[in-house]
N, C-alpha and C positions, 0 to 999 in steps of 0.2 A: 526453675520458676520461681517468681517472686511469691512468697507465702507469709499472711500472717501468723504468728505464732500460735501455736494450739490446733491448728485445724489439720495436721497430717495425720494420715491413718497409720495406726499403729505397726500394720504391717505392709510393706512396700510391694506394690504391684511388681509381677515379674517382667524383666525387661533383659533384651539381649546383652550377653557379656559383654565388657569393653576390652577384655584381656584373657590370654590365656597362659597359664604356667608353663606348659609343656605341649609338645606337639602332639602327644596323646591326646589332651584337651581338645586343641583344634580338630583332630580327627573325629572325636566324638561329637563335638559340635555340627559338624556336617553330616554326621550319620541320623541326626535327629530331625524331624521335620520344623520349620522354622515359620513364624507368622509375621508377614511383614507389618500388620497394623499395630504391633507393640511398639514401633519406633514413635518417639515423642512428637517429632513435627515434621513437616515436608522438608525434604531436603532443599537446599538451594544450590545450584550447579556453580562450579568453579568457571569462570570467564577468564581465559589468557589475555594478557595485556597486549594492545594493538602496537605497541614498540616495545622490542625487546630491552630490558636495561642492560647498561654497558658491565654491570656486576650486580651481585645479588646480596642482600641480607637474608642469610637463613636462619631463623631462631629455633633452637632446641630446647623445649619446655622441660624442665627437670625442677618440679617444685614437692618436696615432700614425697617422692617417690610416684607422684601421680594420682589421679582419680580421689583427690581428697576433697573436692568441693561439697558443701552442706547448705541445703537450701536456708535454713536457719540460723546461719553463722555468716559473718562477713570473711572472706576470703581474698585471695591472691587474684587478680585479673590481669590479663596483658593489655596495656591502652595503646601501643605503639603499632597497631596494624599497618598505618598509612605508610610506614617505614619497611616493613616485613614483607619481603617476597615470597618466602618459602616457611611453614611452620611445622616442625617437628615435633608430635607429642612422645615424649621419652618417659620408658618406664625400665625397670630392671626385672620385668616379666617377660616371658619368652616372646609373645606376641601382644604389642600393645597398640590398641586400636584407638585412633582419636574419639572421644567422645561426640556423640552427636551436635551437642550445643557448642563446642569449638569448633567443628567443622563448619556450621551455619554461619558462625560469627567471622570466621576466618573468610569464608566465601563472600560473605556479604561485603567485606572490605577487598575483595580483590586478591586474597593471599591463598596460595596453595597449600595442601595439608598433606603430611605422610604420616604414616605409623611408623614402628620400630619393631624389627625382628633381631634379636639379641641371643646371643650364644655366650654363656660366660659359666666358670666354675665346674665342678665335677658333672653335674647334671646336664650342663650346656653342651658338653662334650659328647654326653651318650646321645642327645637330639641332634648334634651336627652330624654325627654318624648315621642317625636314622633319615636326615633330610635328604640324603642323596641316594639311599638304597645300599643293599649288600654289594652292588656290584658297580664299582667306579667306572667300569667300562661302557655301562648301559645305565644311566642314573635316572632316578624316579624324578618326574616333574609333577607328583602329587600336591606337595605343599606349596610349589610355586602356584598352580592352579587355585588352591585355596586361597593364598593371600590374594590373588587377582579379584577371586569371587567378592572378597571381604570389602575390596576398596570399591568393587561396583556395587555393592548391596548397601554399604554404609556412605557412598557418597564422598570418598577422598580420593586422593591422587598417587599414591604409592607408597613406597617403603624406604626406610634408611635398614640397611642390613650391616650388623656390627656384629663380627666374630672374633672374639678375644679367649678363644680356646687354641691350644695347639692343633696344628693339624696333622694328619696321618692316622692310619688304621692299623689293625694287625696285619693287614694283607697287604697295605700300600704305604709307602713313605709320604711325606709332606710334601714333595714335588708332585705327585702324582694326585695326592688328594686336592691340592691346590688348583690344579689344572681342572680336574672335575668341577670344583667349586665354581670357578669362573663359567665354565659352561653352563650350570645351574644359575647363576646369576644373570648370564646374557639372556636366557630363555625368559626369567622373571622379568627383565625389563623390556623384552620384545612383546611379550603378552600384555605388560601393563601399558605400553605405550598403544597396542592395538585395540585393547577394550576399555580402556579409560581416557576420556578427554584431557588432555594435559598430563598424563601419566608419566611418573619420574620414579627413577630407582637410583639411590646413592649409597655408595659403598663407604664405610667408615675404615679409617687407618689404623685396622688392629692386626689381626692376621695377614700373612703375606705368603710368599713362596717357601720362606724358611721358618714359618710359625709366628708368634706374636712378636713381633718386632715392631714397635712402634717408629714409622719413618719421619713424622712430622715434616714430611716434602713428599713430591711425586719423586719416585725412585723407580729403579728396575724391578724391585721387589715388589711393589703394590701396583705397578702400571698394568699388569695383566686385568686386575680386578676393575682399576678404572677404565681399561678398555670394555669390558662387559658391562658398564654401568652408565649411567647419564652424568654422573659426576663423583666426586670424591671429597669427602669430610676428612681434612687433615686433623692429626692428633695436636695438642696444645703446646707441644716444647718446642716450636720452631723459632728461629732466630733467622738474621738477615741472609747468612749463608744458604739457608732451606730453601728462602724466596728465589735466590739466585738459581740454584739447582733445580727447582720445579720449571723455572722459564725455559732453561735448556731441554729437559725432558719434554716439556709441550711442544716446543720446535720440532722435535724429532718426532712426535706423535701426530703433529697436526690438529691439535685441539685447540679451542678457545680458552682463554685464560678463566672465563667466569665459570667454567665447570669445574673448577678447583677452589673449594671452599676451606680456608684457613681457620681452624679451629680456635676459638677465644673463651676459655673458661673464666667466667666473673667471679668465680672464687680465687682464682690466680695460681691454682696448683700448676708449679712447672712453668708458669704462663710470662713471657716476655712482659715485663713493665709492673707486675705483681698483681693484676686484676682489680677488682673493686673499682673504686673511683678512679684508679689509674689505669683502667682499662683501655683508655683511649691511648695509651702509649703503644701498643701492640697493635692498634688500628693505625695508628701514626706510621709507625714502622713499614707495615705493608702498603699504606698509601703512598709513601715516599719511594719504597723500592719499586714499586709499580711503575711510577712516573718518573724513575730514574732522576730522582732529586737527591741531594746530599744525604745521606742516612744518619739516623742517629747511631753515634759511636758505640760499640759494643766489644765486649770480648768473648769469645766463644765458651759458653760454659762447660765444665768439666763432668757435669751431670744435670739433669732436670733439677731446678730448683723454684721455689716461690719467685723469686727476684732475678733478673739477669745482672751480671756484673757490669756496671756503666763507668766509663771514664769521664773525666770532667769536660763539660762541653766547650767547644771553640768559643771565642767571645763574639765572632760573627754569626755563629748558627741561629736562623730564624726558620719559621715554618710557615706556610702559605695559610691564609684565612678561608681560602675556598679549595674545594678537592672536586671541582665539577671535571667530569671523565671527558675525554675525547669521544666524539660521537661515531668515529669510525673504527675505533677498537675496543675489544672488551678489557676489563680488568679482573683482577681475583676477587673472588668473593669471600664473605665473612660468615662464619658460622657461629653465633653468638650462643654459649651454653650456659644454662642456668641463671637468666636475669632477674629471676626471682631471689638472688643473693641479697638484694636490698632488704627483702621481709625475713629470710631465714639466718641471716647472719648474727650470730648471737653478742659480736662486737658492736652492733648497731643497735641491738636491743629494743626491735620494732615488735609491736603485735597490734593485728587489726582488729582485736574484741572490742574497740571502744573508738568513738568519733576523734578523741585526742590522739590515740595511738594511729590510726588513719593518718591524720595529718602530718604527724611528725614523719611516717614513712613516706608518704607522697613529696615531702620537702626534698628528702634524699633521691626519691626516684627522678624527681623533676631535675635535679641537680644532675645527675648521671647522664640523662637524656637530652636535656635542652641547655644546659648551663644556668638555670636561674639561680638565684642567692643561694649560698651554700649555708646549711645549717651546723650546728655544732659538731654533729658526727664527722663532718669534713675534715676539719683538724684534729680529731681524735683519731681517726684513721691515719692521717698522716704522720702522725707521732708514732703510732703503732707500727705502721710500716717503716718508719725509721730504725725502729728497734730490730725489725727483721731483718734489715740490711745489714746492720751491725753484726747482728748474729751469723749471717751468711758471711760477712768478712772474717769473722772468728773462725768460722768452718774451714774457709778457704786457706786461711792461715795454718790451721793445724794439719791440712792437706800438703800444705809446702813443707813444714817441718818433718811430717813422716815420710815425705818422698826424699828429703834430705837426708835424715837419718839411715835410708836403707841403703843408700850407696856410700856410707862414712860410718866408722866406728866412732869417730871423735865429734864432739858437738859441732854443731855446723854454723857456719860465719853467716849469719843472716842480719840484714838490719833490723834494729830495734823496731819494735810494734808497740801502738799504741790501741789496745782494744777500744778505748773511748774517745779516742779522737773523733772530730766531726767527719760526718761523710763529706765528700764530693756533692756538689748539687746535680740533681738530675736535670738533663737537657730538656726543653721545650715548656710549654705552659698549657694547661688543662684546656681541653676542645670537650665539650658535650658529643656522645655517640650520634646524635642526629645531625650533627654538621658534615660527619663524611657521607651523608646520603644526598642522593638526589633531593629536590622539592617533595613535599608529601604527596603520595598518590591518591587520585581521587578514588571513590567507589568504581565498581565496573560502570559503563555507560548504561543509562536506563532512562525511562520517561520520568521518574520522580526520583526525589532525593529527601531525606529527613534525618535529622539529628535532634535528640535531646541532650546530649553530652555525656548521657550514662554510660558507665563503663563496666556493668556488669555486678556490681556489688553496692551495699550500701547499709546505712543504719535507719535510713528514714524513706519514706515513699510518698510522692506529692501527686495528685491527681486533679488536675485542672487547678492547680494552685492551692489546693486543699491538703493540707498533712494527713494522710489517711493510715500510715503506718510509722511508728516510731520505736524501734527494737532495740533494745539494751545489747542483744548478741549480734543483730545485723541479719543481712541476707545475702545470698549469692546466686545470681542467676546469669551464667556466660551469655545466654541467648539476649540478655537485655543490655546489648552493648551497642552503642550507636558511634557514628564517626566523631573523632577528637577534635575540637578546635586547632588543628595544628597550624594555621596561618596566623593565630591570634597569640597564641601560647606556646614559647614567650613572643610576647611583642616585638615586632621589629621597629615599631615607632616608640622613642623615647618619652614621647607625651602621652603613651596609653599603657596602662598596667591592667593585663588580663590575668585572671584566677578561676579556679572552678571553686564552687561552694555549695555546700549541703544545708545551708541556714534557711535557703528558701529554693523552691523550683516550680515549674509548671507541671511538668509530667516526669517522674521518675525520680531520680536521687539528687540532681546536679542541675545547676544553672552557670552560665558562664558570666561573671562579674567583670564589667568594664569601668574602670576608673581614668578619666583623660582629664588634661589641663588645656586649656585653650591656646592655640598657637597664635602668634602675634600677628600674623598675616591675614587669619581669616578665623572665624568662629566655627568651621565646621571640622569634623574629624571622621576620617574614613578609616574603617577597622574591617580589612579583609579577615574573614572568619574560617572557612573551612573549604578545601578543595571538592569540586563537583565534578560530574560528566553528563549534563542533560542536555538533550538535542531540543534545538528550535527548528521545526521543518516547515517547508512551505505550507501554508494553509492551517497551521497550527498557532498556538500561544501558549506560554507557560504562564503560571502563578506562583509568585514568590511571597512567601508569607514569613513574619517574623513574630513570635510571641516574644514580648518583653516588658520589664518593669521599671519605671523610673524611681531611683532613690533620691534623684535631685530634680531641680527643674530643667526638664528638655524641652526646647522650643520646637524641634521638629527632628523626625526620625524617618529615615528613608531607606530601603533595600539598595545594595550596592553589590553590582556583579561584573565579572570580565568574560569575555568570550574567546573561543579559539575557532579558528577555521583553518583549512588544511595550509594555505600560504602565509597565514600571519596569526599571531597573538595580540591582543591589544586591549587597552582599558576602555569600558563603553564609556563614549562621551558623546556630546552632541553631533559629532560627524560620524557616528557609528551607524552600523547598518542595522542595528538593532534599536529599540526604543522602549521606555518605561511609562506606563500611563495608568489611568484609575487606580489612583494612590488612595488608600483608604484605610482608616484607623477606627478601630472597634475597641470599646471599654470592656474588659471581662472581669470575671472574680477576683477578689483580693487585691485590686490594684494592678492587676497585669492589663496589657493591652494588645492588641494583634493588628499589625500593619501589613498590607499587602499591596502586590503590584502586578500588573500585567505586562509581560514580555513578549514583543512581537517583531517580526520584520518590518522595516520601514519600507521595503519594496516588495511586495507579494508576487512580483514576478522573479524575484530572485531563486534560482534554482537549487543554489547550494545550502546545505545545512549548516547551522551553525550550534556551538556546544557551549554552553554555559559553564565555564572552567573553576570560576569560584564564586563564592556568596558570602557578602559580609552586610555591613550597616553603615550608614552615614548619618549622623546627626550635629546638630547645632544647639549651644545651650547659653543662656544670657550671662552666667558668673564665670568665674575663672576655671573653675572645675565642674566636672559632670560625673555622674555616679549611676549605674544601672545595672540590671540583670536581664541578661537574654537567656529565655526558657527553652526556645526551640526555633530552629530555620526548616523552612520546606521549600521545593520547587516541585510542582506538579504540571504535566503536560495537559492540554485540553483535551488530547486523545483518551485520557483516562477520565475525566470527568463527562465526557460524553459516551461512555461505555455503561453498561448495565452494572450497578453498585451492587456490593456483596450483602447480604443480609444473614444475621445468625438465626438458625432455625432448629427445630427439633432438639430444643435442649433437654436432656434425660438423665437418670440416674443408672449407674451400671453397677449392682452389687457385686458382681465378679470381681471388677478390678477396684472397689471402692472410688470411683472416679466419676466426675460429671463428664459428659460428651454431648457435643452438637454437631450440627451440619451448617454449611455455608451454603446458602443459595443466591440466586440473582435475582435483582428487582425488576420487573418489565414495565416499563413506561405504560401509562394508562392513555388508550388511544379509541377512538370510535370506530376505526377500521384501519386493517393491514396497510401499514405506510408502503411507499414505493421502494424499489430497490434501493435507490440513493439513500433512503433513511436508514437502512439496515447497517449493523455494525461492521467495518472495513475489514477485509480479510487481512489475516496475519497480526491484527490489532492486538497489545497486551491488555488483557483485561485487569481491572484493579483488585486488590486483594488488602486482607487485613494484615497489619505488621505483627500485632499481638493483642491478646484479649482480656479484658478486666472482668474479674469475677466478684460478685458483691451477694451480699444477703440482706435482705429487706425485711424487718420484722413488722408486727401488725400495726405498730404506731408510726409506721412511715419512716423509721431510722434506717440509715443504711450503713452496713459494716462492709469494709474492705477485706476480702479473704485473699486476692492475691493476683498475679498475671501469669500468662504462659503463652508461648508461641504455638503450642499444640492445639488440636481441637480436643484436649481432654484436660481434666484439673483434678488430681487426687485430693480427696476431701474425707474428713472424718466428720462424717453427716450428724452423728450423734452428739457433737458437740455443739451443735445449733439448737437455738431455743423451739420449743414447740410452736407451730405455726410460722408465718412470715413464707417469704418467697426469696429463690435464688435466680439472679439475673446475669446474664454474659452480655458484654459489649465488646465490638471490635474496635481497633483503633486503625483507621486508615492511613495510606501512604503519604498524606499530607500531615499526619499526626491529629487529627479531628476523631474525637469519640463519636461512635456511632450511637443512635437513641436505642433504647430497649426495645427488642422486636418480640421477645419471648419470655416466659418465666417458667419457672419451675417450682 
């Protein structure tokens, strides 16, 4: 939750554990009664995509060991949900559960979430023996059942299973142990599929039938575990020959390529290309090898190293600018490990403790993912990695000398070697990670869409255009993450520059700043901002709303949408089957404006539903340039507006948990008599809800003090920090971003 500094209770309330250090801890947890009401906020279910992507981006989150978010400090958040198909919450604890706010945020964006079961070091070996039980001829499924219970209880989709200890027991050898472990894994997979919507189990390329031997490819050694799982996460030390071997093995097994995820360690540990800002090189190699294009020339490494040895490129070597996948075939997936490298790397020197520090980090993060203008760190990293390559070359020379001396007692006759000679240039040119993915994915289909561009952390917080929080240390609330303006940033239009700014905002921490230059042929600029998936059905209409603020003269601003139908996808135009009307602009506080439009079917007899696939703006301006802020965008169906609206009621104080609590009721329309059956809410209709809540304190003089926000129906509060007298209020923010009126005080 977002929280004003100084109002947190000194003793945090009891909450379910997010991890277990051992299987004994896991067993003890399930032997103790649990209270479901302790969970912070309602679960958001995962909705599987309507069309299966040809390949997946799996992101393995590994930031400072996990579980390090602090409400009153600005921390790392992941903004690239529209590109991510599955998100693994990783930690070096035995059982790592994804925290509830990460689960809800991922599901809100249509991303699957997995936890981690890991066995490493001596204690991991003991727990692995306990996992299967004493008799490998009749394995125990207790732990597997408990893992599925946790997925059901917490609302995530499954597990990454990572075994990095030697197999074998006192009674059985590695082969027998591996066979029993594969049976256990298949049981976990099947039970997860049966009990969890979208359930999935992924095996990490660690242990295999011969022990811990990272294969970096699909091989006969790890194939039994791949066969027992839904997919495999390959280790990071792969090269082109490993890709080819994986293709051949998959043909034998008859499994699709997208179930194999090639690992990419952004830290570059043994990674082809070196990781970091050069992470694209590994993705490029995988992309080219999958599509049978001329590969980047390589020399097979003699051992894992931070950089692969690369030959000088052919003069005619070129790379495609598009990597769109054939629709009739799957491609290998990518498992991106530790994308928070941009924050943690000591060579980049970033800190999120100040707004200036965040701005410098965001510059590098945008470059890595979207290819925006490089900052000074990009050149520094290039120079540093050039030195690493020279050191690698020196190591290789030393190996050659050692090998030559080992077979001859006289000094070897080898060509002269200049350790400081320039290195041959690496082939290819930089491509951002996002360029290897399909178009950004919208949130799951719904009757409403809303974004204020907040990414779950900040130093400031704005409420209806007013700065209500300016914290030196910042805040982090993963729940307060909304869809990224992925169609505008980076801008595909050279006449438009888009950026996120926290200098001013309407609701939350950020607004989208648009700077445009007038095209010669027209004064209108159209800027698609974000993908959406909101239906327009027969008898219904949509309301599109933009809250924006002109920083220069804007003659007119309109909403712009695209729509999809099963047979086509086209831009909304005069010949469209949809129309926009009732355009309205309202002046708001602080120079902000709200512009809305009604979207309806032109032909009410049209049986087919249409889906608004993107939302943006179109604006005209008199001068050569224009500058404006976009505070929020929303699409809401009339079905939500026609349903009974939510109200905050029964606001109360719980001394046991040092928290405010409240209920949500439904307003009943005032009527002199009971209406007809046709006036009753339609069967199966989704009723509107609140996205989050705003907590404030109102003193006797009428001044309002912002206390924080939360997605749950409770808010931890040090009540003794409030002045005597006054009242506390809780307001909900609706699915269109509107702030409800105060309906009750405490």
